[in-house]
C-alpha angles and dihedrals in degrees: 000000000000090000090052092050091049093050091046092052093045090050091053090075091070091058083083096032094051104032099041091047091048093048091047094047094046102040114017099079090042088048094052097042103033105027102030094033095229114156112261094241091052090048092055091045089056089052092044094051090044092052094047089053090044089050093051093050094049099072090041092054090044091054092046094050090048089061099035116122118192140137088255095054130257096281106029092056090071093052086064095039093053101053097095098038089050090057100043096043093052091054096046089049092065101032130060100189097237099311109157110177116093092225092047090049092053093049091047096048092047090060093039090058092045088054092049089049092052093051092046090053095047090062107024101050093056088040092055091050100045101074097072086052092055097051137003094197114118097216094036090059088051089052092051091047090050090054089048093050093047091050089046089049092048091047090046090051090055088044091053093055110024100055091053091046091052094043093050094043093054102027106027137252098284114097099233150080094314088071093068096108091043090059090051093053090045090052094050093049093048094040090060092048091049095050094048091049090064092052088057091048092048093054095042105048131070140191130229115243100210098077125123117263109254120238131217110283124225129197089257090056091047090055090045091078087076089066086068104097095199091051092051091054093042095050090056090050090046099047097042092051097042095048089049088056093044093052095040090055094044091053095038098086092043091049094049094043102039107024101031096029088218106124092141091057093049096102091049095051094043091041093055091048092053096042091055092041086060092043092050091047092077091047092050090047090056090047092051093052093051100037106021136269096281096051097082087061091059088060103033103047096055092048091050090047091052089047090053090049089054090057089068087078098042124106141147092290094057120114115262088225092061091047088054093049090055090048089055090052090050088050091061092052094047091048092051092048096048096046094047099045098045092046094046095057095063090062093051088069092062091049088056092049093058087049101046110015086238137114102223103162093138092052093051093042092049094044092048094054090041091058093042093049094047091050091045093048091054092045092053091046090053088048091055092053089048093053091048093045088057091055101258110163117178094204093051091047092050090053091051091051091050088053092044092144089069096034110132112197091195091056092047091047090059091071089071093239095112094051093042094054090043093056095043087053090052104037103039096061092043093054096045096041090050089058089048091055096047093053092042087066089052094053107105105180106107131156094274094052092043090059089049088050092054089046091052092050091053092044091052091049091052104034105020090232144043098244092124092053116104115253093244090056091047087056091053091052088052092048094055098038099037087224134110113247094250090055094058117112087022094084108110 
């Protein structure tokens, strides 16, 4: 029962991580372009700058949390510290306090997003690092991650439906400027929920006390993480999958609204995707325990790719049932990718320990999110240029929506926007998920090798070398680190 409570409280941290990310990914570009009337290129530049700032702060907070000493631990302290910034930043993200000028709005939203990114970093970087300090058991970590992903999926499901319900109830059914106060009420409600979730996580988690004392980190040591073979393979898997998710979500509302002309069915389609993502999480967790943490990727990525290919033949006349079936297939792929990537990263920290004698969870957590956010920022920026290049104009589109009784989809399709969004929605996931799958097959850290890794760490602590380790186990250590045995503990 205690273990269940601990897993539940740990998982509550991803109420914020999963739901706020989903709301941002689904609604923020739409909010900036359609509600605030900011040009699409400027909207993507705001996101690009914000993510670069967010990326820069991630390794800094990771390093600071590694060296933090408090009566609450070096990670849990930040869960408490971040409660108020989490609430305030989410509200300012979706409300501009009466600012009317386009330039002024662009400046405001740039700083608002930077504030949101800072608050996100304060809690999420320590959160991503704390699991390996709670348990060193391979399957137990998978179990905690499964609980986290299921909580994230449940929170994301609510976040897919509740925000739109609030926005439409307060601001009306038309996707446009009149929904401004609906976005404000939505942000206040979710901001309160997000802040309280960190209070639960703070009280329900713990940190082991037998960890090595972190040392000051130099630039050379930052770069030394790329000497970790398992990390290099993992980071390609992680970034390619997560950017695929980012761009799919960013395009989803445009795809449903502009290509499928089914804005009123948006909650149903996204809701089904997220419900089944949560359902499939338990299945993928069981698969990962039996077959290894990379195995769900072998199943999930091909299924998502096939679903994306099917969208080549989808248009506004397609049955809603078929669209929902494809959303369920995407859900399986998204579930597999999230479960695998977030459970893999906790084992990378142990690979680093056998290479460096250090516990550098914060460094790896910060650097991972740094690279992911840089990649995502550039991708969203390119997406914005792509939408503009196809002729998308948010003011023209708002006018068409206001005159919906005379809106002719065939005429609007002639601009090339419909086909452009459709092909981006199809081809971007296929390309990125193919990369994910290729590198998943190159990932060599499984349950057997993880146990050998822990054995090697303990042997090093007792003997100062691995001389007593069988040769076949030494070979496994070499495979997962990319280093000869006599080079271990010399990687700096």
